[in-house]
C-alpha positions as CSV (number, residue, x, y, z in Angstrom):
1,M,36.1,-66.0,-12.4
2,S,36.7,-69.7,-13.5
3,A,37.3,-70.2,-16.7
4,M,35.2,-73.6,-16.8
5,F,31.3,-72.8,-17.1
6,T,28.2,-74.8,-16.6
7,R,24.6,-73.7,-17.3
8,R,21.9,-74.0,-14.6
9,Q,18.4,-72.8,-14.5
10,A,18.1,-69.5,-12.6
11,L,17.3,-69.6,-8.8
12,V,13.8,-68.4,-9.0
13,S,11.5,-67.1,-6.0
14,G,8.2,-64.9,-6.1
15,L,8.5,-65.1,-10.0
16,G,6.5,-62.1,-11.5
17,L,5.9,-62.4,-15.3
18,A,5.6,-59.3,-16.7
19,A,4.7,-58.2,-20.5
20,S,7.0,-56.2,-22.6
21,G,5.7,-52.6,-22.3
22,V,6.1,-49.5,-24.9
23,L,7.0,-46.4,-23.3
24,L,8.3,-43.1,-24.1
25,A,11.9,-42.3,-23.1
26,P,13.0,-39.0,-22.5
27,A,14.7,-38.8,-25.8
28,R,11.3,-39.5,-27.6
29,A,12.7,-42.8,-29.0
30,V,10.5,-45.9,-28.2
31,A,11.9,-47.9,-25.4
32,N,11.7,-51.8,-25.0
33,T,11.3,-53.0,-21.4
34,V,13.1,-56.2,-20.6
35,A,11.0,-57.9,-18.4
36,F,12.9,-60.0,-15.2
37,D,10.8,-63.3,-16.2
38,A,11.6,-66.7,-17.4
39,A,13.4,-65.8,-20.5
40,W,16.2,-65.2,-18.4
41,D,18.8,-68.1,-17.6
42,H,21.5,-68.7,-15.0
43,L,25.5,-69.6,-15.8
44,T,27.3,-70.8,-13.2
45,F,31.0,-71.3,-12.7
46,R,32.4,-74.9,-11.5
47,R,33.8,-75.0,-8.2
48,L,32.2,-71.7,-7.6
49,T,29.2,-71.0,-5.3
50,P,26.4,-69.3,-7.4
51,N,24.4,-66.2,-6.7
52,R,21.0,-66.1,-5.8
53,F,18.8,-64.2,-8.3
54,T,15.1,-63.5,-7.4
55,L,13.2,-62.3,-10.4
56,H,10.0,-60.0,-9.7
57,G,9.3,-58.9,-13.3
58,T,10.4,-55.4,-13.5
59,A,13.3,-56.1,-11.2
60,V,15.6,-58.7,-9.9
61,D,17.3,-59.1,-6.4
62,V,20.9,-60.2,-6.2
63,V,22.6,-61.7,-3.4
64,A,26.2,-62.6,-4.0
65,D,27.8,-64.5,-0.7
66,S,30.7,-65.6,-1.3
67,S,30.0,-66.3,-4.6
68,S,29.9,-65.2,-8.2
69,S,27.4,-66.0,-11.5
70,I,25.8,-64.6,-14.3
71,L,22.1,-64.1,-15.0
72,Y,21.4,-63.5,-18.6
73,R,18.9,-63.4,-21.6
74,V,19.1,-63.4,-25.4
75,L,17.2,-60.4,-27.1
76,P,14.4,-61.2,-29.4
77,E,15.2,-60.1,-32.9
78,A,12.9,-56.8,-32.5
79,L,15.4,-55.5,-30.2
80,R,18.6,-56.2,-31.9
81,G,18.8,-52.7,-33.3
82,A,18.7,-50.8,-30.1
83,T,21.5,-48.6,-29.4
84,R,20.9,-47.1,-25.8
85,A,19.9,-48.7,-22.5
86,T,18.3,-47.3,-19.3
87,W,18.1,-49.3,-16.0
88,V,17.9,-48.4,-12.2
89,W,20.2,-50.4,-9.8
90,E,21.0,-50.4,-5.9
91,V,23.3,-51.7,-3.6
92,E,22.9,-52.2,-0.1
93,N,26.0,-54.3,1.2
94,S,29.0,-53.6,-0.9
95,V,32.4,-55.3,-1.9
96,P,35.7,-53.6,-1.0
97,P,37.6,-51.7,-4.1
98,S,39.2,-54.3,-6.3
99,D,41.8,-54.7,-9.3
100,L,39.5,-56.2,-12.0
101,S,42.4,-56.4,-14.5
102,Q,43.9,-59.4,-12.1
103,I,42.3,-62.8,-11.8
104,G,41.5,-63.5,-8.3
105,N,40.9,-60.0,-7.1
106,D,38.2,-58.9,-9.6
107,D,35.1,-58.9,-7.1
108,R,32.2,-56.3,-8.0
109,N,29.0,-55.4,-6.8
110,L,27.1,-55.7,-10.2
111,G,28.0,-55.6,-13.9
112,M,25.4,-55.0,-16.5
113,F,26.5,-56.6,-19.6
114,F,25.4,-55.8,-23.3
115,V,27.0,-58.4,-26.0
116,S,27.3,-57.0,-29.5
117,M,28.0,-59.2,-32.5
118,P,28.1,-58.7,-36.5
119,A,25.0,-59.8,-38.3
120,Q,26.5,-62.9,-39.7
121,A,27.1,-64.3,-36.2
122,A,23.9,-62.5,-34.7
123,A,21.8,-64.7,-36.9
124,R,23.2,-67.9,-34.9
125,V,22.1,-66.9,-32.4
126,G,18.5,-67.9,-30.5
127,P,16.8,-68.0,-27.7
128,N,18.7,-71.2,-26.1
129,T,22.1,-70.0,-27.1
130,S,24.3,-69.8,-23.6
131,I,26.3,-66.6,-23.0
132,R,29.4,-69.0,-22.4
133,R,28.9,-69.5,-26.2
134,M,28.5,-66.0,-26.9
135,M,31.5,-64.8,-24.6
136,L,33.7,-67.5,-26.4
137,N,32.9,-66.5,-30.0
138,S,35.9,-64.2,-31.3
139,A,33.1,-61.9,-33.0
140,A,31.7,-60.9,-29.8
141,Q,32.0,-57.6,-27.9
142,V,30.7,-57.8,-24.4
143,L,30.5,-54.3,-22.9
144,M,29.9,-54.8,-18.9
145,Y,29.1,-51.4,-17.3
146,T,30.7,-52.2,-13.8
147,W,29.7,-51.1,-10.6
148,G,32.9,-51.7,-8.4
149,G,36.7,-52.0,-8.4
150,G,39.4,-49.5,-7.9
151,Q,39.9,-47.7,-10.6
152,P,38.1,-44.0,-11.5
153,A,34.6,-43.8,-13.1
154,G,35.1,-44.0,-17.2
155,A,38.0,-46.2,-16.6
156,V,38.2,-48.9,-19.4
157,V,39.4,-52.3,-17.7
158,P,40.1,-55.3,-19.9
159,S,39.0,-58.6,-18.4
160,P,41.8,-60.8,-17.4
161,H,39.5,-63.8,-18.5
162,A,38.9,-62.5,-22.2
163,P,40.6,-59.0,-22.7
164,D,39.9,-58.9,-26.4
165,R,36.1,-59.5,-26.0
166,L,35.0,-58.5,-22.3
167,R,36.0,-55.3,-21.0
168,N,34.7,-53.2,-17.7
169,L,33.2,-49.7,-18.0
170,I,33.4,-48.5,-14.5
171,T,30.4,-46.6,-14.0
172,R,30.1,-46.7,-9.8
173,P,32.8,-47.3,-7.3
174,A,32.6,-50.0,-4.5
175,Q,30.3,-48.8,-2.5
176,A,26.5,-48.9,-1.6
177,G,24.0,-46.5,-3.2
178,R,21.2,-46.3,-5.9
179,F,21.3,-44.7,-9.3
180,S,19.4,-44.3,-12.6
181,E,21.6,-44.9,-15.3
182,T,21.2,-43.9,-19.1
183,V,23.9,-45.3,-21.5
184,D,24.6,-44.6,-25.4
185,L,26.0,-47.8,-26.6
186,T,27.1,-46.3,-30.1
187,R,29.3,-43.9,-27.9
188,D,30.5,-46.5,-26.0
189,F,31.6,-49.4,-27.7
190,P,33.9,-47.4,-30.1
191,R,35.4,-45.8,-27.1
192,V,35.9,-49.4,-25.3
193,F,36.6,-51.5,-28.2
194,G,37.9,-49.3,-31.0
195,Q,34.8,-50.7,-33.0
196,D,31.3,-49.7,-33.7
197,L,28.3,-51.3,-31.6
198,Q,27.0,-54.1,-34.1
199,Q,23.9,-56.1,-33.3
200,L,22.9,-56.2,-29.4
201,V,22.1,-59.8,-29.1
202,A,21.7,-60.2,-25.2
203,V,22.1,-58.5,-22.2
204,A,23.5,-59.9,-18.7
205,I,23.7,-59.2,-14.9
206,S,26.6,-60.4,-12.9
207,S,27.8,-60.0,-9.6
208,N,31.1,-61.4,-7.8
209,S,32.4,-61.7,-4.0
210,E,33.8,-64.8,-3.9
211,N,37.8,-63.8,-3.5
212,S,36.8,-61.2,-0.8
213,G,34.4,-63.6,0.9
214,T,32.1,-60.6,1.2
215,R,28.0,-60.6,0.6
216,V,26.5,-58.2,-1.9
217,V,22.8,-57.4,-1.7
218,A,21.5,-55.4,-4.6
219,R,18.7,-55.0,-7.3
220,V,18.3,-53.9,-10.8
221,S,15.1,-52.9,-12.0
222,D,13.3,-50.8,-14.8
223,L,15.6,-52.2,-17.7
224,Q,15.1,-50.7,-20.9
225,V,16.5,-50.8,-24.5
226,F,15.7,-48.4,-27.4
């Protein structure tokens, strides 16, 4: 992943605009659907081919063909008190195992980012704030549930690009499959960073295959925070 960033509008085909819904989660908390709509933006990296993200309202298709980039959205203030999240993700074609602690060997099928900031910093985050700016903010902590790498599930791997602020929590090994995830951010942020979750200001999805020259075909759907 290059240290130099550029912003680019998301590559979108077949866009379905879905209104946010209110559903009952199994824990009887009110869950808020995070639609895959025009509120998402695309962060690309200079000198790297970007991924292809295709938005469908309740799902996003991801193709990383020797490429790397991030799809992200800033959360509205009404969702910033969320402490849990659920989603479904599936991988048809997988990258090989990698070492996520090494630049040049950090390919992954998917990463689900959750960006936490203290209230004062969060108050300065608006709908047009780029994830580059958030990731470079010293007050931010970015927890990435990662499908890939070579470490066992549950391992915490600091990113070599920003080890203090961006850390992987290995969730699935580098192989194909389909899984439904439910995560407790109040449990995982202290475990990964040694600090409590503050305010959840943004979510993002990444895929990296530029190092191995392979092709990832994947999908993320039914993303909710509550």
